[in-house]
Every structure is written in structure tokens, then in C-alpha cells.
KEKE-3310 file (N, C-alpha, C; in steps of 0.2 Angstrom, whole numbers, plus 5000, padded with zeros to 4 digits):
npx = (5004:5003:5011:5005:5013:5011:5000:4994:5004:5009:4998:4998:5010:5007:4996:5003:5012:5004:4998:5008:5008:5012:5007:4998:5004:5000:4991:4995:4987:4994:5011:5024:5038:5047:5053:5052:5058:5050:5057:5050:5050:5047:5050:5054:5059:5068:5073:5087:5091:5103:5101:5108:5106:5110:5115:5104:5094:5083:5071:5064:5052:5055:5048:5046:5046:5053:5056:5063:5072:5078:5094:5110:5127:5131:5124:5110:5096:5084:5069:5065:5054:5052:5047:5049:5045:5045:5045:5049:5052:5063:5074:5076:5073:5063:5059:5049:5047:5044:5052:5059:5068:5083:5090:5105:5110:5121:5125:5133:5134:5125:5125:5120:5125:5121:5119:5110:5101:5090:5075:5063:5050:5050:5047:5051:5050:5051:5054:5052:5051:5063:5075:5079:5094:5096:5089:5076:5064:5055:5054:5043:5040:5045:5046:5052:5062:5070:5085:5093:5107:5114:5117:5119:5117:5108:5105:5103:5092:5083:5073:5064:5066:5076:5089:5091:5103:5105:5111:5110:5113:5106:5100:5091:5082:5083:5076:5083:5096:5113:5118:5107:5103:5100:5109:5106:5108:5102:5101:5096:5089:5082:5070:5067:5055:5054:5044:5038:5045:5038:5032:5034:5026:5029:5021:5021)
npy = (4994:5011:5025:5041:5057:5070:5083:5078:5075:5088:5094:5087:5091:5105:5104:5098:5109:5119:5113:5115:5126:5135:5129:5136:5137:5123:5121:5110:5099:5093:5095:5098:5087:5089:5100:5102:5109:5111:5115:5122:5124:5130:5129:5135:5135:5139:5126:5120:5106:5094:5080:5068:5061:5060:5074:5081:5093:5102:5114:5117:5117:5117:5112:5111:5105:5107:5099:5102:5095:5093:5099:5091:5088:5100:5099:5101:5091:5087:5081:5080:5084:5084:5090:5090:5097:5098:5112:5119:5108:5104:5097:5084:5075:5075:5076:5072:5071:5065:5065:5061:5062:5062:5077:5086:5100:5114:5128:5143:5158:5168:5159:5143:5128:5112:5094:5081:5065:5058:5049:5042:5042:5043:5050:5049:5058:5056:5066:5065:5052:5039:5027:5011:5003:4992:4996:4992:4995:5011:5022:5032:5036:5032:5024:5025:5021:5034:5039:5051:5061:5075:5093:5109:5127:5138:5155:5167:5180:5187:5185:5176:5174:5166:5164:5151:5139:5125:5108:5092:5075:5063:5046:5037:5023:5017:5013:5016:5017:5010:5006:5005:5014:5032:5047:5061:5079:5090:5108:5120:5136:5146:5152:5152:5150:5152:5146:5152:5143:5128:5122:5106:5098:5086:5076:5070)
npz = (5000:4996:5003:5007:5008:5007:5008:5019:5028:5030:5037:5049:5054:5056:5065:5076:5079:5083:5094:5103:5110:5124:5140:5154:5171:5181:5196:5208:5219:5229:5236:5225:5221:5212:5200:5183:5167:5151:5136:5122:5105:5088:5071:5054:5037:5021:5010:5002:4991:4987:4977:4975:4963:4947:4947:4952:4959:4971:4978:4993:5007:5024:5040:5058:5075:5091:5106:5122:5135:5153:5155:5153:5158:5152:5140:5130:5128:5115:5108:5092:5078:5061:5045:5027:5011:4994:4984:4972:4961:4953:4940:4939:4951:4966:4984:4998:5016:5032:5048:5063:5079:5090:5096:5101:5109:5113:5122:5118:5122:5112:5102:5097:5094:5087:5085:5077:5076:5065:5060:5049:5037:5019:5002:4985:4970:4953:4940:4926:4925:4929:4924:4929:4935:4925:4915:4912:4918:4921:4934:4942:4955:4972:4988:5004:5019:5029:5034:5044:5047:5055:5058:5065:5068:5079:5081:5092:5092:5100:5115:5110:5096:5084:5072:5060:5054:5045:5041:5033:5031:5021:5019:5007:5002:4985:4969:4957:4957:4957:4969:4976:4985:4988:4992:5000:5002:5011:5014:5025:5028:5040:5052:5070:5082:5099:5112:5129:5143:5148:5163:5171:5184:5196:5206:5224)
capx = (5000:5007:5010:5005:5017:5010:4996:4992:5010:5010:4993:5001:5015:5004:4993:5008:5015:4999:4998:5014:5008:5014:5002:4999:5006:4995:4992:4994:4984:5000:5017:5028:5044:5052:5050:5056:5055:5050:5058:5047:5051:5045:5055:5052:5064:5069:5078:5090:5093:5106:5097:5112:5104:5111:5116:5098:5093:5077:5070:5058:5051:5055:5045:5047:5045:5058:5054:5069:5071:5083:5101:5115:5134:5130:5121:5102:5093:5078:5065:5063:5050:5052:5045:5051:5041:5048:5041:5052:5054:5070:5073:5077:5069:5061:5058:5046:5048:5043:5057:5060:5073:5086:5094:5108:5113:5125:5124:5139:5131:5120:5126:5118:5126:5118:5119:5104:5100:5083:5073:5056:5048:5050:5045:5055:5046:5056:5050:5050:5053:5070:5076:5083:5101:5096:5085:5070:5058:5056:5051:5040:5040:5047:5045:5058:5064:5075:5090:5096:5112:5116:5118:5118:5117:5103:5108:5098:5090:5079:5071:5059:5067:5083:5090:5093:5107:5105:5113:5108:5115:5101:5100:5085:5082:5081:5077:5086:5104:5117:5119:5100:5102:5102:5112:5104:5112:5098:5103:5090:5090:5076:5069:5065:5051:5054:5039:5040:5046:5032:5034:5030:5026:5029:5019:5024)
capy = (5000:5017:5030:5048:5061:5077:5087:5075:5076:5095:5095:5084:5096:5111:5102:5097:5115:5123:5110:5116:5133:5133:5129:5139:5133:5120:5121:5104:5098:5091:5099:5094:5085:5091:5104:5102:5114:5109:5120:5121:5129:5128:5132:5134:5138:5136:5120:5118:5099:5090:5074:5063:5057:5064:5081:5084:5098:5106:5119:5115:5121:5112:5115:5106:5106:5104:5099:5101:5093:5096:5098:5087:5088:5106:5098:5101:5086:5088:5077:5084:5081:5089:5088:5094:5096:5101:5117:5119:5101:5103:5094:5076:5072:5079:5072:5074:5067:5066:5062:5063:5059:5065:5082:5088:5106:5117:5136:5148:5165:5169:5153:5136:5123:5106:5089:5077:5059:5057:5043:5042:5040:5048:5048:5052:5058:5056:5071:5062:5045:5037:5020:5007:5001:4987:4999:4988:4999:5018:5024:5039:5038:5027:5026:5023:5024:5039:5040:5058:5063:5082:5097:5116:5132:5143:5161:5171:5187:5190:5180:5172:5172:5164:5162:5144:5136:5117:5104:5085:5070:5058:5040:5034:5017:5019:5007:5018:5017:5004:5004:5004:5020:5039:5051:5068:5084:5096:5113:5124:5143:5148:5156:5148:5154:5149:5148:5152:5136:5125:5118:5100:5097:5079:5075:5065)
capz = (5000:4995:5009:5005:5013:5005:5012:5026:5033:5032:5042:5055:5057:5059:5072:5082:5081:5087:5100:5107:5113:5131:5145:5160:5177:5184:5203:5210:5226:5233:5235:5220:5223:5207:5194:5176:5162:5144:5131:5116:5099:5081:5066:5047:5033:5014:5010:4995:4992:4982:4978:4974:4957:4940:4948:4954:4965:4971:4983:4997:5014:5030:5046:5063:5082:5096:5114:5125:5142:5157:5152:5157:5155:5148:5134:5130:5124:5112:5104:5086:5073:5056:5038:5021:5005:4989:4980:4966:4961:4950:4933:4940:4956:4972:4990:5004:5021:5039:5051:5070:5083:5095:5095:5107:5108:5118:5121:5118:5122:5107:5097:5100:5089:5088:5081:5077:5072:5064:5056:5047:5030:5013:4995:4980:4964:4948:4937:4919:4925:4929:4923:4934:4932:4920:4909:4911:4921:4923:4940:4943:4962:4976:4995:5008:5026:5029:5040:5043:5051:5053:5063:5063:5073:5080:5083:5096:5090:5105:5119:5107:5089:5082:5065:5060:5048:5046:5036:5034:5026:5022:5015:5005:4997:4978:4964:4951:4958:4957:4976:4980:4989:4986:4998:4999:5006:5011:5018:5027:5032:5043:5058:5075:5088:5106:5117:5136:5145:5151:5169:5173:5191:5198:5213:5228)
cpx = (5004:5006:5010:5008:5016:5006:4995:4998:5011:5004:4995:5006:5012:5000:4997:5011:5010:4998:5003:5014:5008:5008:5003:5001:4999:4996:4990:4991:4990:5006:5021:5035:5049:5049:5055:5053:5056:5052:5056:5048:5048:5050:5052:5058:5064:5074:5080:5092:5097:5104:5102:5110:5105:5111:5109:5098:5086:5076:5063:5057:5051:5052:5046:5046:5050:5055:5060:5068:5077:5090:5105:5122:5134:5127:5113:5099:5086:5075:5063:5059:5050:5049:5047:5047:5044:5043:5043:5055:5060:5068:5074:5072:5067:5059:5053:5047:5045:5048:5057:5066:5076:5090:5098:5111:5117:5126:5131:5137:5125:5120:5124:5119:5123:5120:5112:5105:5092:5081:5066:5055:5048:5048:5049:5050:5051:5052:5048:5051:5060:5071:5080:5089:5101:5092:5079:5064:5060:5051:5049:5040:5042:5046:5050:5058:5069:5079:5094:5101:5114:5117:5117:5119:5111:5106:5103:5098:5087:5077:5067:5062:5075:5083:5093:5097:5108:5107:5112:5112:5110:5102:5093:5086:5080:5081:5081:5093:5107:5117:5113:5099:5103:5104:5111:5108:5107:5101:5097:5092:5083:5076:5066:5061:5051:5048:5042:5040:5040:5035:5030:5031:5025:5027:5022:5021)
cpy = (5006:5022:5037:5052:5068:5081:5084:5076:5083:5097:5093:5089:5102:5110:5102:5104:5119:5120:5111:5123:5131:5134:5133:5135:5130:5119:5114:5104:5097:5094:5095:5093:5087:5095:5104:5106:5110:5115:5119:5126:5126:5132:5131:5138:5136:5131:5119:5111:5097:5083:5068:5058:5062:5072:5084:5088:5101:5110:5117:5119:5115:5116:5109:5109:5103:5104:5097:5099:5095:5094:5094:5087:5094:5105:5098:5096:5088:5082:5082:5080:5087:5086:5092:5092:5101:5106:5117:5112:5099:5099:5086:5073:5076:5074:5076:5069:5069:5062:5065:5059:5063:5071:5084:5095:5109:5124:5139:5155:5165:5163:5147:5131:5116:5100:5084:5070:5058:5052:5044:5039:5045:5045:5052:5052:5060:5060:5068:5055:5043:5030:5017:5005:4997:4990:4995:4991:5006:5019:5031:5041:5031:5029:5022:5025:5029:5039:5047:5060:5071:5086:5104:5121:5136:5149:5165:5178:5191:5184:5175:5169:5171:5163:5155:5142:5129:5113:5097:5081:5064:5052:5038:5028:5020:5014:5009:5019:5011:5001:5002:5009:5027:5042:5058:5073:5090:5101:5118:5130:5145:5152:5151:5153:5149:5151:5148:5145:5134:5121:5111:5099:5089:5079:5070:5058)
cpz = (5000:5001:5006:5010:5011:5010:5019:5031:5035:5037:5048:5058:5060:5065:5077:5084:5085:5093:5105:5111:5121:5136:5151:5166:5180:5192:5206:5217:5231:5232:5230:5223:5218:5202:5188:5171:5155:5140:5124:5111:5093:5077:5059:5043:5026:5014:5003:4996:4986:4982:4977:4968:4951:4942:4950:4960:4965:4977:4987:5003:5019:5036:5052:5070:5086:5103:5118:5133:5146:5154:5157:5154:5151:5141:5135:5126:5121:5109:5098:5081:5067:5049:5033:5015:5000:4985:4973:4965:4957:4943:4934:4945:4962:4978:4994:5009:5028:5044:5059:5074:5088:5093:5101:5105:5114:5117:5122:5117:5117:5102:5101:5094:5091:5083:5082:5073:5072:5059:5055:5040:5025:5007:4990:4973:4958:4942:4930:4919:4925:4928:4928:4931:4926:4914:4907:4913:4922:4929:4940:4950:4966:4983:4999:5015:5025:5035:5039:5048:5050:5059:5060:5069:5073:5083:5086:5093:5096:5110:5116:5100:5089:5075:5065:5053:5049:5040:5038:5029:5027:5017:5014:5002:4990:4973:4958:4952:4959:4964:4979:4985:4986:4993:4996:5004:5006:5016:5019:5030:5034:5049:5063:5080:5094:5110:5124:5138:5149:5157:5170:5180:5192:5205:5217:5227)
residu = (MET:GLU:MET:THR:LEU:GLY:SER:ARG:SER:LEU:LYS:ILE:MET:ILE:ILE:ILE:ALA:LEU:GLY:CYS:VAL:PRO:LEU:GLN:ARG:VAL:ASN:ALA:GLN:ALA:SER:PRO:THR:ALA:ILE:GLN:ARG:LEU:HIS:ILE:SER:THR:PHE:ALA:GLY:ALA:THR:GLY:THR:TYR:THR:GLY:LEU:ALA:SER:GLY:ARG:ASN:LEU:GLY:ILE:THR:ALA:GLY:VAL:ASP:ILE:GLY:PHE:ARG:SER:PHE:LEU:SER:LEU:GLN:PRO:TYR:ILE:GLU:LEU:ARG:GLY:THR:TYR:ALA:ILE:ASP:LYS:GLY:GLU:VAL:ASP:SER:GLN:LYS:ASN:VAL:ILE:SER:GLY:LEU:LYS:LEU:ALA:LYS:ALA:TYR:GLY:ARG:PHE:HIS:PRO:TYR:GLY:ASP:VAL:LEU:PHE:GLY:ARG:GLY:GLN:ILE:ASN:TYR:ARG:ASN:GLY:PHE:PRO:ASP:PRO:ARG:GLN:GLU:PHE:ALA:TYR:PHE:GLN:SER:PHE:SER:ASN:VAL:LEU:SER:LEU:GLY:GLY:GLY:VAL:ASP:ILE:SER:LEU:SER:ASP:HIS:PHE:GLN:LEU:LYS:ALA:ASP:GLY:GLN:PHE:GLN:ARG:TYR:SER:SER:PRO:VAL:THR:GLU:SER:GLY:HIS:GLN:TYR:LEU:LYS:PRO:VAL:THR:LEU:GLY:ILE:VAL:TYR:ARG:PHE:THR:SER:THR:ARG:LEU:LEU:THR:LYS:LYS)
# end
């Protein structure tokens, strides 16, 4: 059964982003034994992708949500969910995906460099059809698990806004390459909005 990652995936991302509006402090009936802050932010930006197939490239939009937890060893851990959708699909192929995973960041004043490991599902559309290595079939689309390794830096402009520069190295399964994989290099420039921290209260 084919998986559709177009409008449905973008709707899911929007719903999640809206659901991350910070909650007001909840007054617990019992005294809390611990207080932990959740650091919630959303981001969006323009993504240029080198597709790893016949010098293909395209331009898309990436949006996502980060949920950060208590720091340890000066590192801030996050759970990240992001999706990318190609707007200018290029001359060869274009991709869309929804991926999530772990992000680790460290603050140096206004600069917040990070690395991430993400995994999810993706779809490749071949603009005019692309033959397999044996020249037996032409594929117009394929579906794949996606492994994404990358990092970047967020630069604080104010208490709520940051600039984002992000690069990823992604592996897709592909029926049109000799190796059976495509290796993509998406680069994103965008903006981050940080919500006020949300406190989690743990009861006795």
C-alpha cells in the first residue's frame, strides 16, 4: 500500500506546532517533589537539496517542532519532529519526508550549535521517470525509510526568535541506483520561535 506524505504530513506538522503553545502553570493539590522545564520551539525555513541522482537539486520548505528537556553535562537534549516538502521540484527528482529523533545542543552565548539523528519515512518523485540500472523499468516515484544525520546552529536574536542554519546527510532506498540508495544533502536557512518554558510538576 502506498503511503502519501503530501498534504496529510503538512497538516500533521501544523497540528503538532499549534499543540505546542505553552500551558499555564497547573496548581497541584499536593506539593511537588520536582520541577522540570520543557523548552518548546517551532521552526520553518527554505531548504535547498542536492538529491544525489544525476546532479539533481530542488528547493523546498522544512518545518518542525523541538521539545527540550533538562540539560545534562552542559548539553540540552531535544526530541525533534520535522518535515520537508519540495516546492520547486527541479529537473530530475524531488523528495518529501517526515522524520523525528534526538537532537543535542550546547549554548555559547547567542550561538547554539547542535547535532541530530533522525529517522522516518520519505517519498521520491522522479520528474520524467527514471530508469533502473538494467534499463528495464522507469520509475516515477518510490517510497523509503529515511536516515538523517546532521547538525547546525541557532543564533539568538531575542528571547523568542533565532536564526537557523541546518545541514543534513540523508539516506533513502532507491530502485534507480546501482547501490540501491540515494544520499541527499539538504541545507536549510530559517527562523525559530521559542515559546516560554512549560513547567512539569511531579507529585509525591
